Each structure stands twice: as structure tokens, then as C-alpha cells.
C-alpha positions as a Markdown table, in Angstrom:
| # | Residue | x | y | z |
|---|---|---|---|---|
| 1 | Unk | 9.2 | -25.0 | 0.0 |
| 2 | Unk | 7.5 | -22.5 | 3.3 |
| 3 | Unk | 5.0 | -20.4 | 3.0 |
| 4 | Unk | 7.1 | -17.2 | 3.2 |
| 5 | Unk | 9.7 | -18.0 | 0.9 |
| 6 | Unk | 6.9 | -19.1 | -2.0 |
| 7 | Unk | 4.6 | -16.1 | -0.8 |
| 8 | Unk | 7.6 | -13.7 | -1.7 |
| 9 | Unk | 8.4 | -15.4 | -5.1 |
| 10 | Unk | 4.7 | -15.2 | -6.0 |
| 11 | Unk | 4.6 | -11.6 | -5.3 |
| 12 | Unk | 7.6 | -11.0 | -7.4 |
| 13 | Unk | 6.8 | -13.2 | -10.6 |
| 14 | Unk | 3.3 | -10.8 | -10.1 |
| 15 | Unk | 5.4 | -7.6 | -10.0 |
| 16 | Unk | 7.3 | -8.6 | -13.1 |
| 17 | Unk | 4.5 | -9.4 | -14.7 |
| 18 | Unk | 3.2 | -6.0 | -14.3 |
| 19 | Unk | 6.3 | -4.6 | -15.6 |
| 20 | Unk | 6.2 | -6.5 | -18.6 |
| 21 | Unk | 2.7 | -5.1 | -19.2 |
| 22 | Unk | 4.1 | -1.4 | -18.8 |
| 23 | Unk | 6.8 | -2.2 | -20.9 |
| 24 | Unk | 5.0 | -3.3 | -23.9 |
| 25 | Unk | 2.1 | -0.6 | -23.0 |
| 26 | Unk | 1.2 | 2.0 | -25.8 |
| 27 | Unk | -0.8 | 4.4 | -23.4 |
| 28 | Unk | 0.8 | 6.0 | -20.1 |
| 29 | Unk | 0.8 | 3.8 | -17.2 |
| 30 | Unk | 1.2 | 4.5 | -13.4 |
| 31 | Unk | 1.7 | 2.7 | -10.2 |
| 32 | Unk | -1.2 | 4.2 | -8.3 |
| 33 | Unk | -4.5 | 1.6 | -8.6 |
| 34 | Unk | -6.5 | 4.2 | -7.7 |
| 35 | Unk | -5.8 | 7.5 | -10.2 |
| 36 | Unk | -5.4 | 7.9 | -13.8 |
| 37 | Unk | -2.3 | 7.8 | -15.5 |
| 38 | Unk | -0.9 | 11.4 | -17.1 |
| 39 | Unk | -2.5 | 12.2 | -20.4 |
| 40 | Unk | -0.4 | 11.5 | -23.6 |
| 41 | Unk | -0.6 | 15.4 | -23.7 |
| 42 | Unk | 1.2 | 15.5 | -20.7 |
| 43 | Unk | 4.1 | 13.5 | -21.4 |
| 44 | Unk | 7.0 | 14.0 | -23.4 |
| 45 | Unk | 7.9 | 10.6 | -24.8 |
| 46 | Unk | 5.2 | 8.0 | -23.5 |
| 47 | Unk | 7.4 | 4.8 | -24.6 |
| 48 | Unk | 10.7 | 5.9 | -22.4 |
| 49 | Unk | 8.3 | 6.9 | -19.7 |
| 50 | Unk | 6.7 | 3.5 | -19.3 |
| 51 | Unk | 10.1 | 1.9 | -19.9 |
| 52 | Unk | 11.3 | 3.6 | -17.3 |
| 53 | Unk | 8.1 | 2.6 | -15.0 |
| 54 | Unk | 8.6 | -0.7 | -16.2 |
| 55 | Unk | 12.2 | -1.2 | -15.2 |
| 56 | Unk | 11.4 | 0.6 | -11.8 |
| 57 | Unk | 8.7 | -2.2 | -10.9 |
| 58 | Unk | 11.1 | -4.8 | -12.5 |
| 59 | Unk | 13.4 | -3.9 | -9.9 |
| 60 | Unk | 11.1 | -4.2 | -7.4 |
| 61 | Unk | 9.6 | -7.7 | -8.3 |
| 62 | Unk | 13.2 | -8.6 | -8.5 |
| 63 | Unk | 13.8 | -7.9 | -5.0 |
| 64 | Unk | 11.3 | -10.2 | -3.6 |
| 65 | Unk | 11.9 | -12.9 | -5.7 |
| 66 | Unk | 15.8 | -12.7 | -4.5 |
| 67 | Unk | 14.8 | -12.6 | -0.7 |
| 68 | Unk | 12.5 | -15.6 | -1.5 |
| 69 | Unk | 15.4 | -17.6 | -3.2 |
| 70 | Unk | 18.0 | -16.8 | -1.2 |
| 71 | Unk | 17.1 | -16.3 | 2.5 |
| 72 | Unk | 16.1 | -19.7 | 4.1 |
| 73 | Unk | 15.3 | -18.5 | 7.7 |
| 74 | Unk | 11.7 | -18.2 | 7.2 |
| 75 | Unk | 11.5 | -15.8 | 10.1 |
| 76 | Unk | 13.7 | -13.3 | 8.5 |
| 77 | Unk | 12.3 | -14.3 | 5.5 |
| 78 | Unk | 8.8 | -13.3 | 6.9 |
| 79 | Unk | 10.4 | -9.9 | 7.9 |
| 80 | Unk | 12.2 | -8.9 | 5.3 |
| 81 | Unk | 9.2 | -9.5 | 2.7 |
| 82 | Unk | 6.6 | -7.6 | 5.1 |
| 83 | Unk | 9.8 | -4.6 | 5.3 |
| 84 | Unk | 10.0 | -5.0 | 1.5 |
| 85 | Unk | 5.9 | -4.4 | 0.8 |
| 86 | Unk | 5.3 | -1.7 | 3.6 |
| 87 | Unk | 8.6 | 0.4 | 3.3 |
| 88 | Unk | 9.4 | -0.4 | 0.2 |
| 89 | Unk | 6.4 | 1.0 | -1.5 |
| 90 | Unk | 6.9 | 4.2 | -0.3 |
| 91 | Unk | 10.6 | 4.3 | -1.5 |
| 92 | Unk | 9.1 | 3.1 | -5.3 |
| 93 | Unk | 6.4 | 5.8 | -4.9 |
| 94 | Unk | 9.3 | 8.3 | -4.2 |
| 95 | Unk | 11.2 | 7.1 | -7.3 |
| 96 | Unk | 8.4 | 7.5 | -9.3 |
| 97 | Unk | 7.4 | 10.6 | -8.3 |
| 98 | Unk | 10.7 | 12.3 | -7.9 |
| 99 | Unk | 12.5 | 11.0 | -11.0 |
| 100 | Unk | 10.3 | 9.2 | -13.4 |
| 101 | Unk | 7.4 | 12.0 | -13.4 |
| 102 | Unk | 9.7 | 14.8 | -13.0 |
| 103 | Unk | 11.8 | 13.7 | -16.0 |
| 104 | Unk | 8.7 | 12.8 | -18.6 |
| 105 | Unk | 6.1 | 15.6 | -17.8 |
| 106 | Unk | 5.8 | 18.7 | -19.6 |
């Protein structure tokens, strides 16, 4: 297996592991590493908020795994992984801010 495909699968697996952690977390989580998540008193339903965040990360990880398993051309796989990482995280942040936070913050 080429390095690019393996890297895509490993990144996807890591994102899915993060989503599993988010799904079972009792405290509010966030997709941002350098900031604190909202407090329990700021969220209407912590469990649903965490589940929505986990689903978002699960889909993001599944996209990486799909790229690693389906795309056999090394160069195409490399470019798609880069495009999924760079603009992809902006899309994930926009969905998180626009839909998840807006829905569950008081």
C-alpha cells in the first residue's frame, strides 16, 4: 500500500477514534484543541451536543478512509488528502459553528 493511501487511512482512523471519545464523553467537547469547550451551564443538552460533534468528526474521518481505500492513483490520493485536510477542516469548523453551536448553546 502506498504511503499516501496508508496515511489517509491512519488519519481517518484517528478521527474516528476521536469521534468515539466525543460520543461517550460526559462533559462538553469541542473540535478546537487550543480552547476550552463550552461549560455545562451554557449548553441545552450536553449528550446531544456531544453526539452531534461526534457525528461530524465521524463523517470527516470516514472521508479520509474512503479516499485511502478507493483512490488507487498515488498523486490523486495525495492531492485529495491535502484538500480534505486544509479546506476540509474549514468546512468542519463552519458546520460546527453554524449548526452545532447555534443549536445547542443557550
